[in-house]
BAFI-673185 format. One record per atom (N, C-alpha, C, O): atom name; residue in one letter; z, x, y; residue number from 1. Coordinates in Angstrom, 1 decimal, padded with zeros to 4 digits. Layout:
BEGIN
SITE CA a Z X Y NUM
...
This chain:
BEGIN
SITE N m -071.1 082.2 -035.3 1
SITE CA m -072.0 081.1 -035.5 1
SITE C m -072.8 081.2 -033.7 1
SITE O m -072.3 081.4 -032.6 1
SITE N t -074.2 081.1 -034.1 2
SITE CA t -074.7 081.4 -032.8 2
SITE C t -075.1 079.7 -032.0 2
SITE O t -075.5 078.7 -032.4 2
SITE N r -074.8 080.1 -030.9 3
SITE CA r -075.1 078.6 -030.2 3
SITE C r -076.5 078.6 -029.3 3
SITE O r -076.6 079.4 -028.4 3
SITE N r -077.6 077.8 -029.6 4
SITE CA r -078.6 077.5 -028.9 4
SITE C r -078.6 077.3 -027.5 4
SITE O r -077.8 076.3 -027.3 4
SITE N i -079.0 077.8 -026.4 5
SITE CA i -079.4 077.5 -025.1 5
SITE C i -079.8 076.3 -024.6 5
SITE O i -080.9 076.0 -025.0 5
SITE N r -079.4 075.5 -023.8 6
SITE CA r -080.3 074.0 -023.6 6
SITE C r -080.5 074.4 -022.1 6
SITE O r -079.6 075.0 -021.4 6
SITE N n -081.9 074.0 -021.4 7
SITE CA n -082.4 074.8 -020.4 7
SITE C n -082.6 072.7 -019.8 7
SITE O n -083.1 072.0 -020.6 7
SITE N f -082.2 072.3 -018.7 8
SITE CA f -082.8 070.9 -018.2 8
SITE C f -083.3 071.1 -016.6 8
SITE O f -083.5 070.2 -015.8 8
SITE N n -083.5 072.7 -016.5 9
SITE CA n -084.0 072.6 -015.0 9
SITE C n -085.8 072.9 -015.2 9
SITE O n -086.4 073.3 -016.1 9
SITE N a -086.0 072.4 -014.2 10
SITE CA a -087.5 072.6 -014.0 10
SITE C a -088.3 074.1 -014.3 10
SITE O a -087.9 075.0 -013.5 10
SITE N g -089.0 074.5 -015.1 11
SITE CA g -089.8 075.2 -015.0 11
SITE C g -089.3 075.9 -016.7 11
SITE O g -088.9 075.3 -017.7 11
SITE N p -089.6 077.4 -016.5 12
SITE CA p -089.7 077.7 -017.9 12
SITE C p -088.3 077.5 -018.6 12
SITE O p -087.3 077.5 -017.9 12
SITE N a -088.3 077.3 -020.2 13
SITE CA a -086.9 076.5 -020.7 13
SITE C a -086.9 077.2 -022.2 13
SITE O a -088.0 077.7 -022.5 13
SITE N a -086.4 077.3 -022.7 14
SITE CA a -086.1 077.7 -024.2 14
SITE C a -087.1 077.0 -025.0 14
SITE O a -087.4 076.0 -024.4 14
SITE N l -087.8 077.1 -026.2 15
SITE CA l -088.3 076.4 -026.9 15
SITE C l -087.4 076.1 -028.2 15
SITE O l -086.6 076.7 -028.9 15
SITE N p -088.0 074.8 -028.2 16
SITE CA p -086.9 074.0 -029.9 16
SITE C p -087.1 075.0 -031.2 16
SITE O p -088.3 075.3 -031.4 16
SITE N l -086.4 075.5 -031.8 17
SITE CA l -086.1 076.3 -033.1 17
SITE C l -087.4 076.1 -033.6 17
SITE O l -088.3 076.9 -033.7 17
SITE N e -087.4 075.0 -034.0 18
SITE CA e -088.8 074.6 -034.8 18
SITE C e -090.4 075.2 -034.8 18
SITE O e -091.2 075.5 -035.7 18
SITE N v -090.2 075.2 -033.4 19
SITE CA v -091.8 075.9 -032.5 19
SITE C v -091.5 077.5 -032.8 19
SITE O v -092.3 078.1 -033.5 19
SITE N l -090.2 078.2 -032.5 20
SITE CA l -090.2 079.4 -032.4 20
SITE C l -090.3 079.9 -033.9 20
SITE O l -090.9 080.9 -034.2 20
SITE N e -089.8 079.2 -034.8 21
SITE CA e -090.1 079.3 -036.5 21
SITE C e -091.9 079.0 -036.9 21
SITE O e -092.6 079.7 -037.8 21
SITE N e -092.4 078.0 -036.2 22
SITE CA e -094.3 077.8 -036.5 22
SITE C e -094.7 079.2 -035.9 22
SITE O e -095.5 079.9 -036.5 22
SITE N m -094.2 079.4 -034.7 23
SITE CA m -095.2 080.8 -034.1 23
SITE C m -094.5 082.0 -035.0 23
SITE O m -095.4 082.9 -035.2 23
SITE N q -093.9 082.2 -035.2 24
SITE CA q -093.2 083.2 -035.9 24
SITE C q -094.1 083.3 -037.1 24
SITE O q -094.6 084.4 -037.2 24
SITE N a -094.4 082.5 -038.1 25
SITE CA a -095.1 082.0 -039.3 25
SITE C a -096.7 082.4 -039.0 25
SITE O a -097.4 082.8 -039.9 25
SITE N e -097.1 082.2 -037.8 26
SITE CA e -098.6 081.8 -037.4 26
SITE C e -098.8 083.6 -036.9 26
SITE O e -099.9 084.0 -036.9 26
SITE N l -098.0 084.3 -036.7 27
SITE CA l -098.2 085.7 -035.5 27
SITE C l -098.7 086.6 -036.4 27
SITE O l -099.2 087.6 -035.8 27
SITE N l -098.7 086.6 -038.0 28
SITE CA l -099.4 087.4 -039.0 28
SITE C l -100.7 086.8 -039.5 28
SITE O l -101.8 087.4 -039.7 28
SITE N d -100.4 085.4 -039.7 29
SITE CA d -101.3 084.8 -040.6 29
SITE C d -102.0 083.4 -039.5 29
SITE O d -101.6 082.3 -039.6 29
SITE N y -102.9 083.6 -038.9 30
SITE CA y -103.1 082.4 -037.9 30
SITE C y -104.0 081.5 -038.7 30
SITE O y -105.2 081.7 -039.1 30
SITE N r -103.1 080.3 -039.0 31
SITE CA r -103.9 079.1 -040.1 31
SITE C r -104.4 079.7 -041.2 31
SITE O r -105.4 079.3 -041.7 31
SITE N g -104.0 080.5 -041.6 32
SITE CA g -104.3 080.8 -043.0 32
SITE C g -105.5 081.4 -043.0 32
SITE O g -105.9 081.6 -044.2 32
SITE N s -106.2 082.0 -041.9 33
SITE CA s -107.3 082.7 -042.0 33
SITE C s -107.3 084.3 -042.0 33
SITE O s -108.2 085.1 -041.9 33
SITE N g -106.0 084.6 -042.2 34
SITE CA g -106.0 086.0 -042.8 34
SITE C g -106.0 087.0 -041.6 34
SITE O g -106.0 088.2 -041.8 34
SITE N m -105.9 086.5 -040.2 35
SITE CA m -106.3 087.4 -039.1 35
SITE C m -104.8 087.1 -038.2 35
SITE O m -104.3 086.0 -038.2 35
SITE N s -104.1 088.5 -037.4 36
SITE CA s -103.4 088.1 -036.9 36
SITE C s -103.7 087.7 -035.4 36
SITE O s -104.9 087.5 -035.1 36
SITE N i -102.7 087.7 -034.6 37
SITE CA i -102.9 087.0 -033.1 37
SITE C i -102.3 088.2 -032.2 37
SITE O i -102.6 088.3 -031.0 37
SITE N l -101.4 089.2 -032.9 38
SITE CA l -101.0 090.2 -032.5 38
SITE C l -102.1 091.0 -031.7 38
SITE O l -101.8 092.1 -031.2 38
């Protein structure tokens, strides 16, 4: 079982899983354009 880390401090923090999944999908096909952002 993997536990997600919660950070309530000021500054950089862990992103929500939904955001990470959306970023992963967009890396190789940005908004359906067929272009990668890498």
